[in-house]
N, C-alpha and C positions, 0 to 999 in steps of 0.2 A: 763590771767592775765587782758588784757586791757578790755575784756569782763566785768568780775566782776567789774573793776574800773568803768567802764561807768554807770552799774547800780547804783552805790551810788553817782557819780559825774558826770553825763551826760554832755557832752560838743561836740561842733561840731569838735574841734581839736581831741578829743579821738575816735570820729566816723571815722574821716577821717584817723586816724592813723590805725584803725582796717581794713577798706578797703583797705588802702595801703599794710597792711601786706598779705591780701588775694590775691591782685593784683601781689604782688611780688613772692609769694608762687606758683602761677598758671602761671607765665610767666616765670620762671625759667627753663631752657633747662633741658629735662631728667626728671623734678619733675611734673610740670602740674598737681598738686593734684586735684584741683577742677574738672577741665575737665576730668581728668582718671577717678575719682570716680563717678562722674555725669554719665559717659558712661558705668559704671558697670565693669571697667577693675579690673582684680585680683591684690590685694594690694602688691602682691609680685614683681609686675612688677612696681610699681610707686616708682620713685626715687631709691635709694639704698635699699629699702624694711625694713628698720631700724624700728623694731616694736614698742617700747616705744614712740619714738620721733613722728612717724606716727600718733598713736591713739591720744597722746597728741595734735597734730594738729587738729585732727577730734573733739576733745572735744571742742576746742576753736571754731572751726567752727559751731559746734551743737548750742553752747550758743549764738553765733552771730547771727546764722539764726534766732533763736527765737526773739531776741532782735530787729531786723531790718525787719523781716518778708520775709528774702530772701529764697524763695522756692528752688531755685536752690541748695544752699547751704546745705539744710536740706535733698535734694535728694541724694547729693553726701555722706553725714554723713550715711543716711540709707543704701545705696548701698554698703558702705564700712562695715559697721556692718553686714550686710547679708553674704557678702563675707567672712568676717573673721570667723563668727559663722558656716557658711557652710565648710569652707575647712581649717581654720588655728587655731583650738582649739584642745588641747590634750584631753583624756578622762576626764581629772581632770578640763576641764574648762578654762585653761590658754593658752594663744596665745603663739606659740612656733616656734622656728627656728631650724638651724643646719643641716638639711638633704640635702646633696649635696650643700652646700654653705660653704664659709669660714668663715662666720660669724654666731655664735650661735643666736645673736639677731636680725637677718633679717628674714622676712616671709619665710617659703617654700614655693615651688611652690604648686599649687593646688593637692590634692590628695597624696600628699607625706606622708609617715608614717615611721616611725622608733621608737619603744619604749623606746630607750636610748636617744633619743634627748630631747630638753629642753625648760622650760619657765623661763625667768627672773623674779624675783619678782617686779621688777620696772614695767615690762609689765603686770604682775597681777593687780597692783594696778591701772594703767592707764586705762586697760579694764574694771575694776569695776566701775570706775569713768565715762567712756563712757557711760555704760549701765544706770549708775544713772541719768545721764543729759538726755538721749532718754526716760527713763521712766517717769520722771518728766514732759517731753513735750508732751508725747504721751498717757500715761496712760496704755501703751500696756504690758500685763504680761509677754510677752515673754523676755523683757529685765529684769524684775526681776527675771525670772526662770534662766537666764545665770548668773546674778548678785549673786544668792543663791548658784548656782553650784560651782562657781569659789571661792567664800568666804569660802565654807566648805572643798573644796578638794586642792585648790591650795594655796591660801592665808595661810589657818592654818595649812597646811603642811611645810610651809615655815619656822616656827618657830623652831629653833634648841632645841635640848633636853635640854640645860642648861637654857631655858626661857630667854636669852639674845640676843643671836646672830641669825642672818637670814640667811637661805640658799640662796646664790646666784642664783642657778640654781634648778628648781622644775623638776625632771625626772619621767615619768610614771613608768619606771624601771631603776635600777641602785643606785649607792651611792648618798646620800643627804650631801654634804659636806658644813658647813657655810662659808660664805665669810669672808674676813679678815676685819679689822676695817675701812679699807679706802672704803669699798664697799658702793656704794649708795643704796644697797637693803637693809641695815641695816635701814637706814631712811625710804626707802618705805615701808617696811613691818609694822614698827610702825605708819606710817603716814594712811597706809590702814586700820589698825586695828581701829585708831581713827576715821577715815571716815565712818567706818563700822557702828559705832554706830549711825550716822546720817541717813543710808540707810535702818535701821530697819522698819521705819514706814514713811508713808507720810500722810499729813492732807490736805485735800482739800474739799471745798463745804461742810464743817461740817461733812465729813466722815474720819475715820481713816482706812488707807490702811495698812496691814501688808505685807511688802515686802519680808521679810526674816523670815522662821520659825525658832525661836531660843527661848529659855528661856530669858526673859528680862522683865523690867518694865520701862513704860515711862510715863511723865506727859505733858499734854497738856491744853491749854485754847481754848475752842471752844464755840462761842456765849457767852463770858464772864464769862462761867463756866469753873471751873477745872474738868479736866477729868484725871483719871489714867486707864491705860490699864496695865495689868499683863498678861505675856504669860509663860505658863508652860507645861511640857510634856516630852517625850522621843521620838521626832519626829524622829530624824536621825536614831535610832534603831529600833522602833516599829510603827512609824506613828502616835504616838497620840500626840494631842496638844489640850490645853483648853484656853481659853480667859477670864478674869475677868475685868468687867468694873466698875469703882467707879466713 
């Protein structure tokens, strides 16, 4: 939040606060998020391994690294992303926990697998956010690939059949039970769908990039010219997609 605030209202006090947050996060015994991630440590061994909160910290760290040009911060984020991508995603693309741990919302150890364990919808939302931030900063398609996989298979699977509620935990196998009204996953699922609209396309240097293949229509202004792009097809079932530019 401080990173976003700094972009619209830069000040020395806000910058100092951001650096202070990173310093305290890294100097906290047992956490040392920056040092451990920079060294390539398994995210399950950082702090208490809590997935949603840790990825949210990496989102903030990634944003701050771009603003202030902190290469060590960016390296820590990319190491964490690679570790999560390699060892901590279900086949559906969601970060997951619960194998041999008391907390279903903490990262499993590397190479753990159990088909009945779960991804929290809040974690799915933040993992998508993390991928979008790194995609914007690097343009590397691997972040778009993970974003698309998670959106199709974890996020959309979290919507309850009644169209209102959201599933608390997404399981590769097993029952999908909607969370109660107090569950933060209700708001996280809806927020992730709203964010997903902004993840579909990126415009940079007069070029439109399609990050997610999905039927859609979007309006842009490029070089003072209005541009509309329409995407159609049944890609998810038969691999076909077409783009119309106006």
